[in-house]
N, C-alpha and C positions, 0 to 999 in steps of 0.2 A: 603624125603617125612616128613609130618607133624606131629609133635605128637598129640594126643587127648585134650591136656591143649592149644595148640597152636590156632585149630581149634575155642575150645569154646570160645577162646578170642578175637578172629578175628571180627571184626566191619562188619555186612554187606555193601555191596556196592549199596546203592538204592539211585535213583533220583523223586522217584515219592511222594507223600504228605499222602501216607499211606492209602488213598481209594481205594478200590476193586471196580473196573470196575462191572458194574450191580448192585451195590447193592445201588441203591439210591441216590448217591452222581453225581450232575451234576456242570460242571462247569457254563454252561449259563443255570441261573434261566426259562429263556424264552423257552427252550429246553425240552420240558414235552414228555412223550411217552404216546400216544393214545392206550387204552385199548378197547379190542373188545365188543362188548353187549353183554349180557348174552342170550341164545336164549331163546324165551318164552317157557314153558312148558306146553303141551298139554297130554291131558287125552288119553287114549289108550286102546282099547277094542278089542280083538283077532289080537292083532297083528300090528294093524292099527289104526292110528290116527284120534280122533275123531274131528270135526269141527260143533260148534255149529251156527243153523240159524235160522231166527224168525218162526211163523207158516206159513207164505206166500211162503216163499223161501224153505221152508221142504218140503211144499206138491208139488211144483213143481221138485224137486229132487226126489221123493217117488221112482220112475222107474229108478232112475239111469241115468248115461250119457254114449249116443254110442260116439265110437271112435272117430270121426271127427265132432262129432256137437260141435256148436259155445256154448261157457260158457255163451254169453251172453243170450241165451235161456233159461237156466236154474235158473242164480244166477243175481243179481244186482251189474255187476262189477263198480258200481261208490261208493260204499262201500268197506272198508281199508279191513275187515274180509275176504270178498268174494275173494279178490284180494288175500289173504294170500293162500286161497284152491288152486287158479288157479296156484301162484307159487309152492306152493309142490308138486302139480301132475307134474308139468313140471320136477321140480328137482328131484322127485321120481319115476320115469316112472312105475316101475315095482311093487310098495307098493300101497296097497288099500288106499280107502278114506271113512269112516264113517261119514254121517252128523248127527246131533242129534236135535230136536226142544228143541228150551230154553224154551217152555213153560210145554209142558207134560214130555219132557224127553225121547220119542221114537225116536230109531235110525234106521237109513236104510245105505246100501251102496250106495255111490255116484259112484265108481269105484270100482271093484272088483280086487285084485292083483292077482300075479302070482301063 
């Protein structure tokens, strides 16, 4: 059995360069990790996400949306903001969606949550 003095004086047997894996050291400079984009923070009101629309689209959405109604009847789907509303509704089927008029700030439910 080794004594305490022999253990402390013994040289560690290492074959690495001393860098810790995952601490920002890459052997290949072109090997770069890709980070995910941060999600866009939206306003919340009464536990539901709030999406801003212009006055014309808000007027179309004033009475809400029925279950199997087409999205194109309520919103102009060529705009990216409106596509975000649709994708949010598909990803979160049980949650409510509130639309807000951008000019006046009036809010209305587009979809009621459970």
